[in-house]
N, C-alpha and C positions, 0 to 999 in steps of 0.2 A: 504493500500500500504506500510505499514511499513516492513522493513526487519526483518527477524527472528533473534533475538539477542541471539546468542549461549552462551553468557556469556562474561562479560567484563574481562579484565585482572585480573587474580587471583580470579575471582568471587567476586570482591570487588566493592564497590560503595558508593556514598554519602548517608548519613542517611536522609537528608532532602534538600529541595530547598535552605534553608538558608545556610546550610553547603557548598553547591556548590557555592553560590554567594560569600561567604567569601573567599573560596579558589581561585575562579576566580579573584576576586578583588585583592587578595594577589598576584596572578600571574602578574596582570597588574601593580599594584602599586609598584614602585621600585625606584632605584636611578634616573631614567630618570625623574620622576615626581618632585623629590625634588631638584635635582641640574640642570638637563638639561632644564626643562621648565622655571624656573625663569631666567636662563641664556639667553635663546632665547628671552624671553619676554623683558629682559633688553637690549639686543642688538638691538631689532627691535621696539623700541618705546612704548612697554607696551600695552595699551588698544586696538589698532587696531589689533595687532598680536593676542591677546587673543580672541578677537571677531571672527576673521577668524579661529583661532584654534578650537573654540567651534563649529562653523559652519561645519568644516571638520569632527569633531567627529560625529556630528549628521548625516550628509549626506553620509559619507564614512566609518568612523570607526565602527559605530553601525551596518550597514548592513553586514560588514565583520565579526564582532564578532559573529553575529547570524549565518552567513554562516559556520564558523568553528565549532561552537558548534553543529549545526545540522548535519554536516558531521560526527562528532564523535559519536553522539547518534544514527544516522541511521546505521552507520557501526558497532558500538559495539565492536571494538577491539582497538589495538594501532593505532597510526596515519596512518601508512602505510596500515594496514589491513582495517581500516575503509574506507579510500578513495577507496581502491580496491573493497571492498564489494559494495559500492554505485555505482561504475563504472560498475561492473558486472551486478548489478540489473538494471542499466540504459541501458544495452546492449552497453556499451562503452569499449574501450580497457583497459586492466588491467594496461597499462603503466601509467595511471593517478595516480597510487599509488606513482609515483615519487614525487607528491606533498607532501605526508607524509614524504617520505625519505628526501626531501629537508628541510622540516621544522624541523624534529628532529635533523638533522645534524647541522642546523643553531643554534638551541637551545643548542646543545651539545658544539659547539664552543664558543657560548656566555657564557655558564656556566664556561668554562675554564678560561676566563679572568675576568668574573664578580666576581668570587670567590677571585681573587687577589685584585680587587678594594674593595670588601667587607672586605678584610683583613685590608685595610687602615682604614675602619670605625671601626673595632674592636680595632685597635691601639688607635684611638681617644676616643673610649668608655673607654678603660683602663686609658688613660692619663687624660681625663676629670673627670673620676670617682675618680682616685687618688687625683686629684686636689680638687674635691668637698669634699671628705671624710676627706682630710687633713684640709680643712677649717672648716668642721663640728666639728672635734675633737679638733680643736684649739679654739672653742667657737664662731666662726664667720660663721654660715651656709649661710649667705647672702653676702659673700665676692665675689668680682669680680673674674673672671677666671685668673689663672696664675698671681696672684698678685705679683707685684715687678719685673716681667720679662719685658725685652725690647721687642719691636715689632719684631726686627730681630730674636730674640730667638724663639718667638712664631711661626713666619712664617717659620723659619729654621727647625722646627720639620719634615716637609714634606721631605725636602732634606735629612735629617738624616735617615729617614725611607727608602727612595729610595736607599741610599748608603749602606744599611744593607741587603744583600741577605738572610742571615739566618733568620732574623726577618720577612722579607716579606714572605718567604716560610712558616715559622712557623704559621703566622697569616692566610695565605691562607689555610694551612692544618686544622687549627681549624675550619674555616668556612665551608670547604668542608666536614669535618667529621660531623658537625652538620646537614648539608644538607642530607648527605647519611643516617645518623641515622633516620631522620624523614621519608624519602622516603622508607627506608628498613622496617619501622614499618607498612606500608600498607596505603591504601587510607583512611580507616575509622579511624584506630588507630594511624596513623602517620600524614598524610597530613591534614586531616580534623580537628583533635585535635589541631594541630599547628595553623591552620587558626582561629579556634574558640578562641584561647588564644591570638595569636599575633595581629590579625587585630583589635579587640576592643581596645587592649592596645595601638596599633599604633595610632588609631583615637583619643583616649583620650589624649595621649601625644602631638599629632599634634595640637589639639584644645587648650591645656594648653599653649604651647609655643606661639601660635598665640595670645591668650589673653594677655600673658605677653608682647608681642610686642606692642599690642594696648594700654595697660595700662602704661607700664614703659617707653615708648618713646613718644616723641612729633611728631613723623613722620608718625603715622598710617594714618592720613588724606592724607598726600602726597603719601603714598603707594597706597591707594585706588584710588586717582586721577590718579596716574601713570598707574594703572592696568585697570581702567575702563573708562578713557577718551580717546577715539580713536583719533589717529593722523594718518590718512591714507596716509599722505605724507611720512611716515616712512616705508610704505610697498613696498619694492623693490621686484622684481621677486625672488631673493634669499630668502627673508623673507617669501614670500608666499610658496615657496617650502619647507622651513624648518617647517613652521606651518603645512603643509600637512603631511610631514614625521613624525613629532612629534605626530600628531593626530592619525595616523595609528599605529605607533609602540609603543606608550606609552601604548596601550591597549594589549600589548603582542601578537600581531598578527603575524602569520607566523613563530612562534618559536616552534610550536608543543604542547605547553601547553594547549591551549583552545581545540584543536582537541582531545587531549588525555583526558582531563577532561570531555569533552562532552560525552565520552563513558561511564562514570560512572553516568550519569544523568538518573533518572527513566523516564518511558514513561508518567507519569501523570504530569510532570512539563511542564508548558507552557513556551516555550523558548523565545518568543518575549519579554514579559515584563522582563524576567530574564536577557536577554542580555542588555536591556535598563538600568536596575539597575546597571549592571557591568560597562557600559560605563559612566553612570552618576556619580557613586562613584569614578571612576578613574579620571574623569575631576574635580570633587569637590576637590579631594586631590591635584591636580596640582594647582588649584586656591588658596586653603588654604596654600599650600607651598609658593606661592608668597606673600600672606598676612602675612605669618610667617616671611619670610626672608627679604623682602624689608624694613619694618619699622626698623629692626635691622641694616640693611646695611646703610640706609639713615641716621640713627641717629648718625652714626660716620663718615659719609662722604666717605663711601667706594663705589667701582665700582660695580653696580649690574650685569655687564656683564663680570665677571671675570672667568667664566667657572668653572672647577673643583677646581681651587684655591679659588673660592668663599666659598666653603664648608670647605675646609681643611686649608685655610690660612686666608682669609678675616674675616670669621665669628669668629674664635677664637680671633682675634684682637678685634672684636666688643664685645665679651663676656668679654674680659679683661677690657673694658671701661664701663661696665654696672653693676648696682647693681644686686646682686644674679647671676652674670654671671657664676660662677662655677657650680651652680645648673642647670641653664638653658642649659649650654653647655653639661653637662652630660645627661640631658633629651633629648636634641636635637640629639646627636649622638646615643643614645639608640633607638630612634624612627627610625632613618635611618637604623640601624642594623636590626630592625624588618622588615622594608620594603624590604631590600636586601634579607633577609632569605626567606620570602614568595615567592619572585620572583625566587630565585634559586631553590626552591623546584619544581616548575613547569618546569623549564628548565631541571632538572634531571629526572623528572617523564616520560617525553616523550620518550627518548631513553631507559630508564629502562623498560617501558611497552613493547617496541618492543623486547628487549632481552628476556623478560619473555615469550611473545607470540611466538617468533621465535625459541628459543632454549629450552624452557620449564625449564629454570633455576628458582630456588626459588628466591623470591623477594629480600631477603637480599643479596644473591650472585650477582644478577643482578645489584642492586644498588651500591654495592662495586666495581664491575667490571667497570661499566660505570663511576662512580665517580672517581675511581682510575686513569683511563686513562685521564679524564678531568683534574684531579689534576696535572698529569705529564705535560700536555700541559701548564697549568697555571704556573708551575715552570719555563718553558721557558720564559713566559711573565714576570715573576718577575725578572729573570736574565737579561731581556732586559733593565732594568733600571740601571744596574750597570756593571756586568761582561761582558755582551754582548750588551752594550749600543750603539755600532756602527753597530750592525746587522740590516739590512733592508731587510726582507724576500721578499717583493714585490717591491724592488727598481727598477726593470725593467719596472714597470708600473707607468706612470707619476703621476696618482692621489694618489699613495701610496709610491712614491719614498722617502719621508722623514719620513715615519712612522716606529717606532720601532716595536718590535714583538707584543706587546699587541695592539697597535694602528692599526697594519696591520690586525689582526684578527677582531678587532672591525670594521674597515673600510670595510673589505671584506664582513662581515656578514650584516652590516648596509646598505651599498650602493648597494649590489648585491643580496645576498641570501634572506633577508627579503622582499624587494619589489618584487622580482621575485616570492617568495612563495605566497605573497598576490595577486599578479596579476593572478597567475595560479588558485588560489582558486576562485577568482571572475569569471574567464572565465569558469571554470568547473561547478560551481554551477549555474551561469547565463545562460549557453548555452548547457551544456552536461548532467547534472544530471537530472534524471527523475523528471518532473515538479510536478506530483501528489505526489510523495514521499517527495519532498522538501516542498511543501505547507503543507502537513500533519505534517511535523516536525516543521515548524515555528509556526503553530497554528494561523496564521494571517487570517483575513477576506479576501474576494476576492479583495476588493478595496485596502486594505493595502498591500496585497501580490503583486499586480500588481505594486504598487509604489516601494516596496522593491526590487522586481525582476528587475525593470528598473534601479534602482541605482546599483545593483550588476552586471547586464549584460552590462550596457553601461557606467555609470559614473565612477564606481570603476576601471575598467580596464584602462580607459584613465588617470585617476588621478594617479593611482599607476604606470602606465607606464611612466608618466612624472617624478615621483620621481626616478625611475630607470634610465631613460635617463639622467636627470640632475645630478644624482649622478655619472654616468660614464663620462659625458661630462659637467663638471661645467662651462666650458667656454661659453656654450650656454646662460647662464643667468648671468654670472659674467663679467662685462666689462674688457677688456684687460688692463693691466697696473694697 
């Protein structure tokens, strides 16, 4: 019952199952794992939140990861073409291809502001790198970070960056250019090679900084207790909804990447264990990120629920007060850069694959075109921190009324487009896609397939629908006042 695969985009594909797993894990592992997950865990009591998060990954995230990959492989084209092919094969309306359109549009919009945020990371790679090499050449490689600087000066770097539109746009341009170059090089010669180098390097750096926190601080035990001792009294309805949303979307669901990457997977790859490895690796990174960050934060009495400021303001203060802080800070921001780059590659690949299939453009031209437009939107986001700081694009909408340009795009994609895309995938795969085709693609036994399909058809639509509902109407779970 498999569809005839006329050829994936540009006739390119993964050289092996391992290459696909590395690329897919790279798509999933990003800034959300390293800064948003520890922040949410810090805000919501640690252990109980993490336990619920893991449960949501297993029961909801994993079934949807498998759903998106199988749609891509069964359809064999870009995200829109793949869903259309499966719909036609299943004797359903071609209008279901709107799922693919929604996903790659969401991924494209996310890329536009994600690149701006990644530019902040590049700035701190340069700053911390200069700090470390300065200490190294002065004969003190194990110096603390920003030695001799006051805390106000360290935290003030972020404000100085935001007040410099030229610097923000320049860093954004550097990151987008790197992303375009990798995607333009092709699936095998670009995306796969990048994943094979960047992901192992990322994991090595992540483990090293985690070990540093365990050895160099006295707070590792407190961090472990915080993360793995559940306090269910801290689980409010809002916390549960945030755990659910984080579980679904830290896996890069509904952003077009997994659907597109699935089209490059060969027929002899068993998708079920592959999807499981992707979900496991992504969750492991989130847990390790907590074990990396919390001991450092606790050791200097900082707030683990500081949000983006945790990464760019609180942790530099921590590195300032720790031995070898200059080296650790440089390694830390480098690993974040690797995570950001592997995610941005998947965000660009989705719309690029569509442009190649739809308009028959050469891959480099398509990547430059799509990346260039995303860059221009990102410029607007960067200017929203200075020149256009008073602009509120969605100010007419209560839930976005105080959001600047970047936060408006972030909020609209995160609260509406991503949950809607995941909801439609679960409905289509669970209820409308040809059952025999779907089971053949999953490679699951009859019993496991029935369980998986139950989760996709019944549990996932309800859960993701709640994320969408509460995102649009937060007052439903947030007490007034």
